[in-house]
Structure formats: C-alpha cells, structure tokens
Residue, then its C-alpha position, 0 to 999 in steps of 0.5 A: m500500500c505504501r512505499s517507504i518515505k525517503t529521508l529528505r535532508p542532507p546528507y541523504t538528499e541534497d536537492v529536495t523539491e516541493d514535490d518530494v515533500r508533498a509526496a512524503a506527506l501524501q505517503y504518511v497520510r495514506k499510511i496513517s489513514g489506511f486509505r490509498a485514496p479517500a472516499a468523496h466524503n473524506a477527501e477534504a479532510f485527507d487533502r487538508a492533512v496532506e497540505t498541513i503535513t507538507r507545510a510542517s515538513e517544509e518548516l522542519l527541513a528549513a529549521l534543521q541544522v545538519r552537522g558534518g556526520r550522519 
C-alpha cells in the first residue's frame, strides 16, 4: 500500500523539491489513514492533512541544522 518515505535532508538528499515533500506527506497520510485514496466524503479532510503535513515538513527541513556526520 505504501512505499517507504525517503529521508529528505542532507546528507541523504541534497536537492529536495516541493514535490518530494508533498509526496512524503501524501505517503504518511495514506499510511496513517489506511486509505490509498479517500472516499468523496473524506477527501477534504485527507487533502487538508496532506497540505498541513507538507507545510510542517517544509518548516522542519528549513529549521534543521545538519552537522558534518550522519
């Protein structure tokens, strides 16, 4: 149902796009909701969760200070 979510910070990934972050958020929401695609009556909540997690993830990645090692 859900492929692995990849690490989106250096040194694991150097060039992270908005699409990468959104794809990870979508995979997360799919995993925790148990739905690959929501029914029509759940679509708004599903989409809102993806957007909220995308924004939170972008904020997290922007704030992280990565040191030399893993």
